[in-house]
N, C-alpha and C positions, 0 to 999 in steps of 0.2 A: 376878790381873788378868783379869778377865771380859769386858772391852769388846771388841767386834768388831773395833777397829782393831788389837788385839794379837795376833791370828790370821791376818788377810789377808797380812801381809806375809812371815811364814813361809811361807805358801802360795805365794805368788807368786815369791819368792826373786829370782834374776837376771833372770827374766822381767819383773819391774818395770822394768829398765834399757831394756827395747825398746819402751817406750810412746813414741808420737809426740812428745810434748810435751817430752820431755827433750833434744831436740835445739837447744832454744832458750835454754840457759844461758847464753851469752855475751851474747846480746841483752839477757836479763833483769838480768843483772848491770850491763850498760851502763845501763840504764833506772834501776836502784835507785841508782847512782852519780850520774847524772844529777840525780834529784829530790832525793835526800838531801844531796848536795854534801859527802859524807863525805870526810874528809881522810886522807891516805896514813898507814899505820901505825895508823889507829884499830882499835880492839877491836870486834869482831862477834860476835854470838850468833845462830847459825842454828838456830832452834827447830824441830824436827822435820825435821831435815836429811836424813833417809833415807840414801842411798847417798852423800852428800855433794857432789853436783854443784855446787851454789852456794858451798858451804864451800870446795872446793878450787879452784874460779874466783877467789874472792876473795883466798885465801891466794897463789895465782899473781901477783896485782897487790899483793902486799907488805901486806896487812892481817893482822892478829893475829885468827884465827878459833878459835871454839868450836862445835862441833857437838852438839847434843843429839837424842837420838832415843831411843824406847822398844823399837825392834825389834833385837835382837842380830845377827840375820842381816843385816839393813840395814848396821849399823855395821861389820861384818866385811868387808863389801863396801867400804864407804867407807876404810876403813883401808889395805886393799890397793890402791885407787886412788890414794890419796893417796901412798903409798909408792913407786908407779910414776911418780906425776908428781914426785915428788921435793919436794914441798912438807909445810910442818909444820902440821896440825890437830890440836887437842886434840878427840877424840872421848869423848863420856860418855854412858853408857846411863842414861837417867832419863825419868820421866814428866813432861811439860812441867809439870803442876801441883805437882810436888815440887822444882822447881829452886831452888839454894840462895843463888843470886847476890844481891847487893845493890851497887848503885850502881857496877857494873863495866864497863859497856859503853857505847860511843858509839852503835852500832846494833844493833837487834834485828830479825830478819826471820823471818816465818814465812809460807811459801809453799805454794800449792796444796792448801789445807785440812789442812796438816799437823799442826797442833797446835790451831787453833782451828776450832769448827764441826761437827767430827766426834765430840764427847764425847755424853754421854747427854741432857743437860739445858742449858738456859741458865746455870745457877748454875755448872757446871763448867766451861763455856766461858769465863764471866766470871772464874774462879779463874786461867786461864791470862792473861788480861789483867792482873790484879794482880801476878801474877809477874812478868811483863814489865816493869811499871812499876817494880817494885822492883829489876830487874836493871839498869836503865839509869841513867846518870849523869843528871844535871841537865841538862835541855834535849836529852837523846838522842834519837834519832829510832827510830821503829818502822814498818817496812813490812809490812803485812798484806794477803796475796792469799788471796782466796777464791772460790767459785762466786758469780755474781751472782744472788742469789735471785728477783729480779723477772724476769729471762730464764728461769729454770728453771721458776717456776711456770707462767709463761705457756705454756711449750713443752714440757712433760714429755711423755715418752712413756709409754705403758703396757708396750709390748714394744719391743724394739730389737735390732739386728744390725748389725755393721760388721766389716770385714777389715782387717789390717794385716798386710802381707808374709806371713810364715809362720804366721799364727793368724787364727782367726776368734772373734768375740765374740758372744754373744746373751743376753737375759736378759729380764726384767720388773721393772717397777717400780710402787711405791704410794705416794702422797701422802697424809699426814695431815692434814687442812686444820685440825684442833684444835691441833696442835704445830708447824705448817710443818716436817715432817721428811718426807724422801724416802727410801725403803726399797728396796734392790734386791736382786734374786737373780740372779747372773751367772755365766756358763760361759765359760772360754777354752779352745778346741781349738786345740793346736799341731800343725805340721805332721807332727810324729814319732807322731801318734796320742794323746799325752798330754792328759788332760782335766783342768782344774782347776775347780772349783766354789766360789764364795765369796759373801758377801752384805756388803753396805755401807748404811751410813745417813749422812745429814747433816742438820743444821739449816739450812733455806735462809733466809738473811739477807738483808734488803734494806739498801741504803746508809744511810737514816736510822736504822734499827736498830742498825747497827753504829756509826755516828756518836755515837749517844747512850751506846752502851755503852762506847766509848773514853772519851767524856767522863766518865762514871761512875767510870771506873778512874783518872782522873788526867790524860788527856792533852788536847791541842789538837789537833785536826785541821786539817793544813795543806793537804791536796789529796786528790782521789779521781780514779781514772782508769780506763778501760776496758781490760780485760786488763793487759799492760805496754806500753802505749803513753801517750805524752804527749797524752791526748786526754779531752774530758769522758765520763763513763761514760753509756752509752745502756742502752735494754732489750734490743737486740741483742747486747750483750757478753756472752760466756760467763763471764768472770772480772770481778771488781773488785778494784783495788789500792787502798789507803788508806794514805797517809801520816801518821803522828802524831807528836806532840813532847811528852816528858815535862813536865809544868809544874812 
């Protein structure tokens, strides 16, 4: 396993839980329930579940949930959190491109660039969509949330720095116009003096590109939204959320 994404979460460990965006879990699940109209006790696959924040929240609300991730460390945290919350979630260690499911789920979610967009090239990202399509029941729904490429390409910084409570981030990025990929080298400085260096990269997709890929994978696109809000996507939105249905 040589992809950068196999290394970063082992480096970050529980520090990943402290990112600001993790506070919005309930609102994000509310939004997903609203746009998908998913029925009670439906079976949900959380692909790229990380430490299980969405998996656990859905399980609390009575859904059958399977969480899949390639990070052993994050899944270990997820299992502990599920046990603490006294909910049942089946967590599986697996690469998203290798999931074996076939017509098992009513809903698949892939949020925060967790499985699609971060892989090495468009072909590998497309494999994830094909596996998701295979995993869904007929008319099953798929919610994909990734960075809004139009926003990022327009506003990408070459260098950046910001603070979050007990830690400081700084780094630099480079955009490859030939591949629409953004590469970063980042550093996290913790209050206790610990330093964590890591690299990231992502394919910056625009909405028309994602819609075309979903259609090629066998989905009908039902809607697209800015961030996790029930509003039309615009160039100012940091993220985009797309709702698809298996044809």
